[in-house]
Residue frames as qw, qx, qy, qz and C-alpha x, y, z in Angstrom:
[[0.141, -0.921, 0.219, 0.291, 71.82, 76.59, 107.24],
 [0.793, 0.572, -0.130, 0.166, 74.27, 76.54, 104.32],
 [0.699, -0.577, 0.231, 0.354, 77.93, 75.81, 105.22],
 [0.569, 0.793, -0.159, 0.149, 80.89, 77.42, 103.45],
 [0.801, -0.310, 0.041, 0.511, 84.61, 76.86, 103.77],
 [0.205, 0.966, -0.065, 0.141, 86.67, 80.04, 103.79],
 [0.813, -0.016, -0.125, 0.568, 90.50, 80.05, 103.59],
 [0.353, 0.303, -0.124, 0.876, 92.66, 82.83, 104.95],
 [0.361, -0.745, -0.508, -0.237, 90.05, 83.57, 107.57],
 [0.540, -0.646, -0.212, 0.496, 92.48, 85.13, 110.08],
 [0.416, 0.061, 0.220, 0.880, 93.58, 87.67, 107.52],
 [0.102, 0.254, 0.104, -0.956, 92.28, 91.16, 106.80],
 [0.465, 0.084, -0.458, -0.753, 90.03, 90.40, 103.83],
 [0.435, -0.097, -0.890, -0.092, 89.20, 86.83, 104.90],
 [0.094, -0.281, -0.725, 0.622, 87.85, 87.89, 108.29],
 [0.320, 0.270, 0.056, -0.906, 85.63, 90.55, 106.80],
 [0.495, 0.084, -0.664, -0.554, 84.32, 88.07, 104.22],
 [0.332, -0.173, -0.909, 0.182, 83.64, 85.43, 106.88],
 [0.072, 0.291, 0.525, -0.796, 81.78, 88.01, 109.01],
 [0.430, 0.203, -0.251, -0.843, 79.61, 88.89, 106.02],
 [0.511, -0.026, -0.808, -0.292, 78.68, 85.24, 105.39],
 [0.207, -0.233, -0.828, 0.465, 77.90, 84.73, 109.14],
 [0.218, 0.301, 0.301, -0.878, 75.61, 87.73, 109.22],
 [0.525, 0.183, -0.446, -0.701, 73.83, 86.40, 106.20],
 [0.854, -0.139, 0.197, -0.461, 73.01, 83.23, 108.03],
 [0.778, 0.373, -0.504, 0.032, 75.74, 80.91, 106.78],
 [0.779, -0.571, 0.219, 0.139, 77.87, 78.71, 108.99],
 [0.407, 0.818, -0.402, 0.060, 81.56, 79.13, 108.27],
 [0.911, -0.253, 0.081, 0.316, 84.45, 76.68, 108.53],
 [0.148, 0.958, -0.244, 0.012, 87.43, 79.04, 108.64],
 [0.922, -0.019, 0.035, 0.385, 90.92, 77.81, 107.69],
 [0.187, 0.922, -0.279, 0.191, 94.20, 79.68, 108.26],
 [0.856, 0.040, -0.345, 0.383, 97.73, 78.61, 109.00],
 [0.403, -0.904, -0.022, 0.143, 98.48, 81.83, 110.93],
 [0.745, 0.380, -0.029, 0.547, 101.50, 82.48, 108.76],
 [0.466, -0.654, -0.182, 0.567, 104.00, 84.78, 110.57],
 [0.394, 0.540, 0.288, 0.685, 104.07, 87.29, 107.70],
 [0.122, -0.581, 0.183, -0.784, 102.74, 89.61, 110.35],
 [0.094, -0.259, 0.785, -0.554, 102.25, 89.00, 114.17],
 [0.267, -0.309, -0.911, -0.046, 99.92, 86.37, 115.46],
 [0.042, -0.437, -0.555, 0.707, 98.46, 88.91, 117.91],
 [0.286, 0.299, -0.169, -0.895, 97.15, 90.97, 114.98],
 [0.358, -0.051, -0.823, -0.438, 95.58, 87.91, 113.39],
 [0.174, -0.366, -0.836, 0.370, 93.84, 87.29, 116.75],
 [0.189, 0.358, 0.175, -0.897, 92.25, 90.80, 116.39],
 [0.420, 0.119, -0.554, -0.709, 90.71, 89.62, 113.13],
 [0.385, -0.155, -0.908, -0.062, 89.53, 86.35, 114.59],
 [0.021, -0.195, -0.648, 0.736, 88.04, 88.02, 117.63],
 [0.419, 0.172, -0.053, -0.890, 85.22, 89.48, 115.60],
 [0.593, 0.079, -0.654, -0.463, 84.24, 86.03, 114.38],
 [0.264, 0.062, -0.918, 0.288, 84.35, 83.94, 117.51],
 [0.322, 0.129, 0.504, -0.791, 81.07, 85.36, 118.97],
 [0.670, 0.194, -0.309, -0.646, 79.08, 83.91, 116.04],
 [0.753, -0.159, 0.591, -0.242, 77.75, 80.41, 116.94],
 [0.880, 0.445, 0.149, -0.077, 78.11, 79.37, 113.28],
 [0.369, 0.810, -0.449, 0.073, 81.86, 79.88, 113.13],
 [0.923, -0.303, 0.180, 0.155, 84.50, 77.17, 113.54],
 [0.178, 0.874, -0.443, -0.095, 88.19, 77.84, 113.15],
 [0.971, -0.018, 0.131, 0.198, 90.80, 75.26, 111.94],
 [0.097, -0.838, 0.454, 0.286, 94.52, 75.97, 111.94],
 [0.834, 0.145, 0.474, 0.241, 95.72, 74.26, 108.83],
 [0.037, -0.592, 0.450, 0.668, 98.02, 74.98, 105.97],
 [0.790, 0.456, 0.256, -0.320, 96.08, 74.26, 102.77],
 [0.472, 0.695, -0.519, -0.155, 99.35, 73.87, 100.84],
 [0.182, 0.369, -0.893, 0.182, 100.28, 70.91, 103.03],
 [0.294, 0.022, 0.818, -0.494, 97.48, 69.71, 105.32],
 [0.045, -0.313, -0.867, -0.384, 94.50, 67.71, 104.03],
 [0.315, 0.028, 0.168, -0.934, 91.09, 69.43, 103.93],
 [0.300, -0.160, -0.865, -0.370, 89.00, 66.38, 102.99],
 [0.193, -0.437, -0.806, 0.350, 87.08, 66.34, 106.33],
 [0.038, 0.460, 0.226, -0.858, 86.15, 70.07, 105.97],
 [0.213, 0.124, -0.555, -0.794, 84.72, 69.58, 102.46],
 [0.077, -0.319, -0.944, -0.042, 81.96, 67.30, 103.67],
 [0.032, -0.729, -0.677, 0.102, 78.56, 69.01, 103.15],
 [0.128, -0.515, -0.022, 0.847, 79.88, 72.46, 102.23],
 [0.520, 0.762, 0.333, -0.199, 78.02, 74.50, 99.62],
 [0.630, 0.698, -0.043, 0.339, 81.34, 75.78, 98.22],
 [0.699, -0.292, -0.097, 0.646, 84.70, 77.34, 98.95],
 [0.119, 0.986, -0.003, 0.120, 85.71, 80.99, 99.26],
 [0.845, -0.019, -0.032, 0.533, 89.49, 80.89, 98.70],
 [0.007, -0.990, 0.063, -0.126, 90.95, 84.10, 100.14],
 [0.712, -0.585, 0.288, 0.261, 94.09, 82.58, 101.63],
 [0.714, 0.615, -0.057, 0.329, 97.35, 83.42, 99.99],
 [0.564, -0.395, -0.013, 0.725, 100.80, 84.76, 100.59],
 [0.247, 0.928, 0.254, 0.116, 100.38, 88.39, 99.78],
 [0.337, -0.822, 0.202, 0.412, 102.88, 91.20, 99.16],
 [0.711, 0.693, -0.058, 0.104, 104.44, 92.16, 95.83],
 [0.135, 0.816, -0.520, 0.212, 107.82, 93.29, 97.29],
 [0.611, -0.429, 0.629, -0.218, 108.08, 90.39, 99.83],
 [0.932, 0.238, 0.255, -0.100, 107.58, 87.94, 96.98],
 [0.553, 0.748, -0.352, 0.103, 110.75, 89.02, 95.32],
 [0.180, -0.633, 0.695, -0.290, 112.74, 87.93, 98.37],
 [0.394, -0.120, 0.891, -0.193, 111.09, 84.53, 98.69],
 [0.529, 0.223, -0.387, -0.722, 109.42, 83.52, 95.38],
 [0.343, 0.024, -0.935, -0.082, 109.26, 79.77, 96.05],
 [0.059, 0.277, 0.786, -0.550, 106.99, 80.13, 99.09],
 [0.405, 0.345, 0.057, -0.845, 104.60, 82.24, 97.04],
 [0.529, 0.212, -0.651, -0.501, 104.24, 79.56, 94.37],
 [0.223, -0.028, -0.951, 0.212, 103.93, 76.85, 97.03],
 [0.165, 0.359, 0.644, -0.655, 101.06, 78.59, 98.72],
 [0.412, 0.483, 0.062, -0.770, 99.25, 80.44, 95.95],
 [0.541, 0.367, -0.580, -0.485, 99.65, 77.96, 93.12],
 [0.371, 0.072, -0.924, 0.056, 100.29, 74.50, 94.59],
 [0.156, 0.153, 0.705, -0.675, 98.04, 75.26, 97.56],
 [0.564, 0.308, 0.006, -0.766, 95.15, 76.23, 95.23],
 [0.557, 0.222, -0.727, -0.335, 95.72, 72.98, 93.28],
 [0.142, -0.006, -0.922, 0.361, 95.41, 70.99, 96.47],
 [0.352, 0.251, 0.473, -0.768, 92.15, 72.68, 97.33],
 [0.602, 0.339, -0.222, -0.688, 90.55, 72.25, 93.98],
 [0.436, 0.192, -0.872, -0.111, 91.65, 68.64, 93.76],
 [0.041, 0.132, 0.848, -0.512, 90.02, 67.98, 97.14],
 [0.488, 0.323, 0.166, -0.794, 86.90, 69.72, 95.91],
 [0.562, 0.300, -0.594, -0.491, 86.82, 67.45, 92.84],
 [0.288, 0.060, -0.944, 0.147, 87.18, 64.33, 94.97],
 [0.074, 0.263, 0.751, -0.602, 84.49, 65.43, 97.36],
 [0.121, 0.590, 0.736, 0.308, 81.98, 66.63, 94.77],
 [0.093, -0.745, -0.260, 0.608, 82.15, 70.32, 95.75],
 [0.553, 0.551, 0.492, 0.384, 81.39, 72.29, 92.59],
 [0.201, 0.879, 0.144, 0.407, 81.86, 75.96, 93.18],
 [0.607, -0.358, -0.161, 0.691, 84.55, 78.30, 94.39],
 [0.171, 0.969, 0.027, 0.176, 85.14, 82.06, 94.56],
 [0.784, -0.160, -0.060, 0.597, 88.89, 82.85, 94.58],
 [0.105, -0.949, 0.037, 0.296, 90.62, 86.12, 95.40],
 [0.738, 0.266, 0.160, 0.599, 93.13, 87.27, 92.82],
 [0.360, -0.625, -0.054, 0.691, 94.83, 90.58, 92.27],
 [0.416, 0.896, 0.091, -0.122, 94.98, 93.63, 90.08],
 [0.328, -0.680, 0.543, 0.368, 98.79, 93.11, 89.97],
 [0.663, 0.148, 0.677, 0.282, 98.27, 90.75, 87.05],
 [0.440, 0.842, 0.313, -0.002, 97.50, 93.75, 84.83],
 [0.401, -0.622, 0.301, 0.601, 101.09, 94.94, 84.63],
 [0.335, -0.059, 0.613, 0.713, 101.93, 96.66, 81.31],
 [0.083, 0.640, 0.679, 0.349, 98.39, 97.88, 80.60],
 [0.015, -0.209, 0.081, -0.975, 96.97, 101.41, 80.70],
 [0.073, 0.404, 0.793, -0.450, 94.07, 101.76, 83.13],
 [0.697, -0.252, 0.431, -0.515, 91.13, 101.36, 83.44],
 [0.036, -0.237, 0.963, 0.121, 91.71, 97.56, 83.41],
 [0.800, 0.077, -0.059, -0.591, 89.13, 95.25, 81.84],
 [0.763, -0.259, 0.581, -0.114, 88.96, 91.49, 82.50],
 [0.882, 0.429, 0.190, 0.040, 89.62, 90.63, 78.82],
 [0.167, 0.872, -0.459, -0.022, 93.09, 92.26, 78.76],
 [0.851, 0.240, -0.423, 0.199, 96.02, 89.92, 78.14],
 [0.480, -0.803, 0.280, -0.216, 97.72, 89.23, 81.44],
 [0.965, 0.113, -0.122, 0.204, 100.73, 87.12, 80.41],
 [0.496, 0.516, -0.298, 0.632, 103.48, 89.53, 81.68],
 [0.587, -0.786, -0.193, -0.005, 103.39, 89.63, 85.46],
 [0.350, 0.717, -0.361, 0.484, 106.24, 91.68, 87.00],
 [0.295, -0.541, 0.631, -0.471, 106.44, 90.08, 90.46],
 [0.193, 0.063, -0.978, 0.040, 106.42, 86.47, 91.74],
 [0.296, 0.282, 0.671, -0.619, 103.25, 87.26, 93.65],
 [0.573, 0.463, -0.046, -0.675, 101.40, 88.31, 90.51],
 [0.417, 0.341, -0.781, -0.317, 102.79, 85.33, 88.59],
 [0.017, -0.019, -0.965, 0.259, 101.68, 82.88, 91.25],
 [0.416, 0.389, 0.492, -0.658, 98.14, 84.29, 91.26],
 [0.518, 0.484, -0.377, -0.596, 97.96, 84.26, 87.48],
 [0.264, 0.203, -0.937, -0.107, 98.99, 80.58, 87.56],
 [0.201, 0.223, 0.839, -0.453, 96.19, 79.86, 90.02],
 [0.510, 0.449, 0.072, -0.730, 93.71, 81.60, 87.72],
 [0.469, 0.394, -0.667, -0.423, 94.78, 79.41, 84.84],
 [0.052, 0.062, -0.979, 0.187, 94.60, 76.25, 87.04],
 [0.403, 0.331, 0.592, -0.615, 90.96, 76.98, 87.87],
 [0.559, 0.464, -0.269, -0.633, 90.16, 77.29, 84.17],
 [0.281, 0.301, -0.899, -0.149, 91.71, 73.89, 83.63],
 [0.093, 0.137, 0.923, -0.347, 89.45, 72.32, 86.26],
 [0.507, 0.453, 0.241, -0.692, 86.39, 74.11, 84.93],
 [0.509, 0.451, -0.528, -0.508, 87.18, 72.78, 81.41],
 [0.291, 0.201, -0.935, -0.015, 87.99, 69.18, 82.48],
 [0.150, -0.208, -0.907, 0.333, 85.52, 68.69, 85.34],
 [0.193, -0.614, -0.551, -0.531, 82.75, 71.25, 84.83],
 [0.403, -0.519, -0.509, 0.556, 83.42, 72.98, 88.11],
 [0.057, 0.909, 0.283, 0.301, 82.20, 76.57, 88.64],
 [0.590, -0.256, -0.145, 0.752, 84.75, 79.32, 89.47],
 [0.127, 0.957, 0.145, 0.217, 84.45, 83.08, 89.90],
 [0.665, -0.065, -0.155, 0.728, 87.84, 84.79, 90.18],
 [0.062, -0.976, -0.210, -0.015, 87.79, 88.27, 91.79],
 [0.612, 0.266, -0.118, 0.736, 90.65, 90.52, 91.08],
 [0.355, -0.836, -0.329, 0.257, 90.84, 92.79, 94.05],
 [0.409, 0.643, -0.022, 0.647, 92.24, 96.34, 93.82],
 [0.239, 0.314, -0.427, 0.814, 94.21, 97.78, 96.75],
 [0.559, -0.603, -0.528, -0.211, 91.91, 96.89, 99.63],
 [0.214, 0.261, -0.474, 0.813, 92.10, 99.04, 102.77],
 [0.547, -0.596, -0.283, -0.516, 90.10, 99.74, 105.92],
 [0.523, -0.639, 0.407, -0.390, 90.00, 99.22, 109.68],
 [0.785, -0.310, 0.535, 0.026, 92.31, 96.28, 110.80],
 [0.694, 0.684, -0.186, -0.131, 93.98, 96.56, 107.39],
 [0.926, 0.131, -0.093, 0.341, 97.11, 94.77, 106.29],
 [0.412, -0.831, 0.088, 0.363, 100.21, 96.24, 107.97],
 [0.554, -0.129, 0.485, 0.665, 102.25, 96.05, 104.77],
 [0.288, 0.684, 0.531, 0.409, 99.86, 98.25, 102.85],
 [0.263, 0.354, -0.021, 0.897, 100.26, 102.00, 102.31],
 [0.397, -0.675, -0.207, -0.587, 97.15, 103.17, 104.28],
 [0.800, -0.536, -0.224, 0.150, 98.15, 101.25, 107.43],
 [0.683, -0.035, -0.082, 0.725, 101.80, 102.51, 107.13],
 [0.079, 0.542, 0.081, 0.833, 100.74, 106.09, 106.53],
 [0.557, -0.715, -0.159, -0.392, 98.50, 106.08, 109.62],
 [0.843, -0.348, -0.179, 0.369, 101.17, 104.39, 111.63],
 [0.508, 0.217, -0.035, 0.833, 103.60, 107.15, 110.56],
 [0.171, -0.671, -0.177, -0.699, 101.06, 109.84, 111.43],
 [0.699, -0.661, -0.151, -0.226, 100.46, 108.53, 114.96],
 [0.865, -0.294, -0.051, 0.403, 104.03, 107.44, 115.75],
 [0.058, -0.925, 0.241, 0.289, 106.00, 110.29, 114.14],
 [0.628, -0.192, 0.622, 0.427, 108.07, 107.79, 112.17],
 [0.234, 0.491, -0.404, -0.735, 108.85, 108.44, 108.53],
 [0.821, 0.364, 0.378, -0.224, 106.76, 106.82, 105.81],
 [0.427, -0.230, 0.656, 0.578, 108.89, 105.20, 103.05],
 [0.554, 0.689, 0.141, -0.445, 107.65, 106.93, 99.86],
 [0.611, -0.027, 0.639, 0.466, 108.70, 104.98, 96.78],
 [0.306, 0.508, 0.510, 0.623, 108.95, 107.27, 93.78],
 [0.036, 0.236, 0.014, 0.971, 107.27, 110.66, 93.62],
 [0.207, 0.291, 0.669, -0.652, 103.92, 109.74, 95.17],
 [0.472, 0.318, -0.184, -0.801, 102.09, 110.23, 91.90],
 [0.156, -0.017, -0.968, -0.197, 101.47, 106.45, 91.50],
 [0.560, -0.089, 0.049, -0.822, 97.70, 105.92, 91.45],
 [0.045, -0.049, -0.995, 0.075, 95.55, 103.10, 92.73],
 [0.522, -0.369, -0.427, -0.639, 91.86, 102.13, 92.73],
 [0.025, -0.162, 0.756, -0.634, 91.68, 102.10, 96.55],
 [0.581, -0.294, -0.573, -0.498, 88.77, 99.91, 97.54],
 [0.408, -0.453, 0.461, -0.645, 87.14, 99.87, 100.97],
 [0.008, -0.175, 0.977, -0.119, 87.00, 96.52, 102.74],
 [0.471, 0.282, 0.652, -0.523, 83.25, 96.37, 103.38],
 [0.602, 0.561, -0.164, -0.544, 82.60, 96.91, 99.66],
 [0.294, 0.444, -0.833, -0.148, 85.00, 94.10, 98.84],
 [0.209, -0.023, 0.924, -0.319, 83.37, 91.69, 101.31],
 [0.602, 0.425, 0.363, -0.571, 79.95, 92.44, 99.87],
 [0.553, 0.554, -0.446, -0.433, 81.14, 91.72, 96.32],
 [0.117, 0.295, -0.948, 0.029, 82.64, 88.46, 97.46],
 [0.422, 0.209, 0.753, -0.459, 79.36, 87.34, 99.06],
 [0.607, 0.545, 0.056, -0.576, 77.47, 88.28, 95.90],
 [0.383, 0.488, -0.732, -0.282, 79.92, 86.33, 93.72],
 [0.118, -0.086, 0.970, -0.195, 79.39, 83.19, 95.84],
 [0.516, 0.383, 0.552, -0.531, 75.61, 83.56, 95.42],
 [0.629, 0.645, -0.022, -0.434, 75.90, 83.89, 91.61],
 [0.122, -0.545, 0.760, 0.332, 78.92, 81.71, 90.65],
 [0.835, 0.336, 0.415, -0.130, 78.33, 79.70, 87.57],
 [0.743, 0.630, -0.024, 0.224, 80.82, 78.69, 84.83],
 [0.694, -0.224, -0.025, 0.684, 84.15, 80.39, 84.81],
 [0.159, 0.908, 0.192, 0.336, 84.46, 84.20, 85.13],
 [0.507, -0.072, -0.231, 0.827, 87.10, 86.76, 86.01],
 [0.124, -0.877, -0.389, -0.253, 85.63, 89.86, 87.67],
 [0.294, 0.365, -0.287, 0.835, 87.26, 93.13, 88.80],
 [0.470, -0.757, -0.447, 0.077, 86.44, 94.20, 92.33],
 [0.474, -0.147, -0.105, 0.862, 87.85, 97.68, 92.74],
 [0.069, 0.755, 0.260, -0.598, 87.18, 101.35, 92.69],
 [0.609, 0.569, 0.417, 0.363, 86.56, 102.69, 89.15],
 [0.105, 0.958, -0.069, 0.256, 88.22, 105.99, 90.20],
 [0.801, 0.008, -0.271, 0.534, 91.94, 105.97, 90.85],
 [0.263, -0.960, 0.038, -0.083, 93.70, 108.30, 93.35],
 [0.483, 0.598, -0.496, 0.405, 97.35, 109.24, 93.75],
 [0.670, -0.312, -0.527, 0.419, 99.25, 108.20, 96.90],
 [0.179, 0.131, -0.208, 0.953, 99.80, 111.94, 97.53],
 [0.484, -0.400, -0.254, -0.736, 96.02, 112.35, 97.69],
 [0.785, -0.366, -0.500, 0.007, 95.85, 109.53, 100.25],
 [0.519, -0.037, -0.399, 0.755, 98.62, 111.18, 102.28],
 [0.112, -0.279, 0.054, -0.952, 96.70, 114.45, 102.42],
 [0.678, -0.411, -0.351, -0.498, 93.53, 112.59, 103.58],
 [0.750, -0.224, -0.520, 0.342, 95.41, 110.70, 106.23],
 [0.285, 0.075, -0.294, 0.909, 96.84, 114.00, 107.52],
 [0.328, -0.352, -0.151, -0.864, 93.41, 115.55, 107.48],
 [0.764, -0.385, -0.333, -0.396, 91.51, 112.79, 109.32],
 [0.763, -0.179, -0.457, 0.420, 94.31, 111.94, 111.72],
 [0.210, -0.974, -0.032, -0.084, 95.01, 115.53, 112.49],
 [0.642, -0.568, 0.363, 0.366, 98.77, 114.73, 112.21],
 [0.342, 0.763, -0.451, -0.311, 101.57, 115.36, 109.77],
 [0.975, 0.080, 0.174, 0.110, 103.05, 112.42, 107.84],
 [0.162, -0.773, 0.518, 0.328, 106.89, 112.65, 107.60],
 [0.888, 0.450, -0.021, -0.092, 108.22, 111.17, 104.35],
 [0.494, -0.521, 0.594, 0.363, 111.44, 109.29, 103.64],
 [0.591, 0.617, -0.298, -0.426, 112.20, 109.36, 99.81],
 [0.656, -0.184, 0.715, 0.154, 112.93, 105.97, 98.26],
 [0.134, 0.285, -0.655, -0.687, 113.65, 105.05, 94.60],
 [0.776, 0.133, -0.105, -0.608, 110.73, 103.54, 92.66],
 [0.565, -0.190, 0.801, -0.046, 110.30, 99.68, 92.96],
 [0.230, 0.258, -0.705, -0.619, 110.42, 97.87, 89.66],
 [0.042, -0.241, -0.970, -0.020, 107.74, 95.38, 90.88],
 [0.195, 0.528, 0.492, -0.664, 105.14, 98.13, 91.42],
 [0.293, 0.583, 0.625, 0.429, 102.54, 98.93, 88.80],
 [0.144, 0.096, -0.065, 0.983, 102.51, 102.71, 88.24],
 [0.435, 0.000, 0.107, -0.894, 98.66, 102.95, 88.08],
 [0.022, -0.245, -0.966, -0.076, 95.65, 100.71, 88.65],
 [0.426, 0.142, 0.160, -0.879, 92.02, 101.37, 88.04],
 [0.312, 0.170, 0.934, -0.019, 89.16, 98.90, 87.73],
 [0.445, -0.044, -0.409, -0.796, 86.49, 98.82, 85.02],
 [0.268, 0.021, 0.842, -0.468, 83.63, 97.41, 87.04],
 [0.585, 0.139, -0.261, -0.756, 80.99, 97.05, 84.31],
 [0.576, 0.010, -0.808, -0.124, 81.18, 93.22, 84.51],
 [0.129, -0.120, -0.794, 0.582, 80.73, 93.25, 88.33],
 [0.381, 0.185, 0.211, -0.881, 77.66, 95.45, 87.89],
 [0.631, 0.151, -0.470, -0.598, 76.26, 93.21, 85.21],
 [0.615, 0.008, -0.788, -0.021, 76.91, 89.78, 86.87],
 [0.382, -0.198, -0.726, 0.536, 76.74, 90.68, 90.54],
 [0.186, -0.845, -0.384, -0.322, 74.80, 93.92, 90.70],
 [0.618, -0.611, -0.143, 0.474, 77.74, 95.43, 92.60],
 [0.391, 0.696, -0.093, 0.595, 79.60, 98.69, 92.57],
 [0.454, -0.113, -0.501, 0.728, 81.64, 100.27, 95.35],
 [0.219, -0.833, -0.463, -0.209, 79.69, 102.54, 97.69],
 [0.558, -0.718, -0.089, 0.405, 82.37, 103.97, 99.88],
 [0.365, 0.897, -0.136, 0.210, 84.29, 107.09, 98.73],
 [0.659, 0.245, -0.419, 0.574, 88.02, 107.40, 99.50],
 [0.101, -0.507, 0.292, -0.805, 87.28, 110.25, 101.87],
 [0.780, -0.408, 0.018, -0.474, 84.75, 108.17, 103.85],
 [0.951, -0.034, -0.282, 0.119, 86.99, 105.11, 103.92],
 [0.498, 0.324, -0.430, 0.680, 90.10, 106.95, 105.13],
 [0.356, -0.516, 0.229, -0.745, 88.08, 108.79, 107.78],
 [0.910, -0.303, -0.099, -0.265, 86.71, 105.44, 109.11],
 [0.873, 0.125, -0.323, 0.344, 90.12, 103.87, 109.06],
 [0.227, 0.484, -0.354, 0.767, 91.79, 106.87, 110.78],
 [0.590, -0.504, 0.152, -0.612, 89.12, 106.77, 113.51],
 [0.971, -0.163, -0.173, -0.040, 89.72, 103.07, 114.06],
 [0.680, 0.301, -0.363, 0.561, 93.48, 103.67, 114.22],
 [0.071, -0.567, 0.310, -0.760, 93.05, 106.43, 116.76],
 [0.780, -0.405, 0.046, -0.475, 90.71, 104.36, 118.94],
 [0.989, -0.121, 0.005, 0.081, 93.04, 101.35, 118.87],
 [0.379, 0.809, -0.385, 0.234, 96.46, 103.08, 118.75],
 [0.429, -0.632, 0.590, -0.261, 97.70, 101.73, 122.05],
 [0.860, -0.045, 0.504, -0.067, 97.03, 98.11, 121.14],
 [0.746, 0.656, -0.045, 0.101, 98.39, 98.65, 117.59],
 [0.091, 0.838, -0.478, 0.248, 101.57, 100.10, 119.07],
 [0.639, -0.448, 0.592, -0.201, 101.80, 97.11, 121.41],
 [0.910, 0.222, 0.348, 0.027, 101.63, 94.72, 118.52],
 [0.659, 0.573, 0.066, 0.482, 103.79, 96.79, 116.17],
 [0.507, -0.696, -0.103, 0.498, 106.37, 98.61, 118.35],
 [0.130, -0.465, 0.384, 0.787, 107.86, 99.99, 115.10],
 [0.630, 0.483, -0.126, -0.595, 106.43, 100.47, 111.62],
 [0.882, 0.029, 0.468, 0.038, 106.17, 97.00, 110.05],
 [0.015, 0.647, -0.585, -0.490, 109.04, 96.43, 107.66],
 [0.508, 0.160, 0.838, 0.114, 107.16, 94.12, 105.25]]
């Protein structure tokens, strides 16, 4: 049984990726520092899906500070999902983003080098495409990030290229596009919209709602990440996103349809750190991984709304008010 080390395993994406590997017969060493960016109780919801698998072991460690040498023994590779996420939050605390996303990544790849672990898949972000007109292709110049979060992830991408060049290590970097789904991140728009629908609180709408995103369903993202690990060779950057973008107003209408509730809006000025539109060109993912997203926005919002309704009481217990993150 192959063993893989997955960082950020108690997070939204990390937990789905770990579950995918476990269902494919891998054993998983899961690392997470349980950062208080959102409540520990919600991270336990993510971990609960994994603890029933006999091949799963959890380690509470901070990869930006704690050594991982013992966990690198005998692993086939690393899936590096762990990061400090959040464009707007990074403006308030930029140093912590570089400490985790850049220095933390350096510590991981340096441990890999010492231990002879040769391959990694790393999660990056569509936020690095600031200033470009979608659809975004991987060969676009991404030297002008407009948030500390995007800058810290771009620095990590460059760092991996350095280790590929110097040490011949293999890296696939996946630029994720606005991932959503059941158990989604509480700072993301789909979670907040559903929270507003079920609670009656107002949703903070930045700008006019015409900003567009390549909303990508979590199970599609987890599948792409698994395929990337199976195929990683050399150094590649690959978009993992929906090649069709939708406006936030469209998402609001779907949330209202599938929740059966109205979303009250609170108008806010546009945020300078937000990219107006994102959309992924996925030709490279199709060519290298044989992957393309399978879940339509309608299907994904319907499934997420159903999960929200079924779990509303526990969600309200964890988040007595809409998360202000």
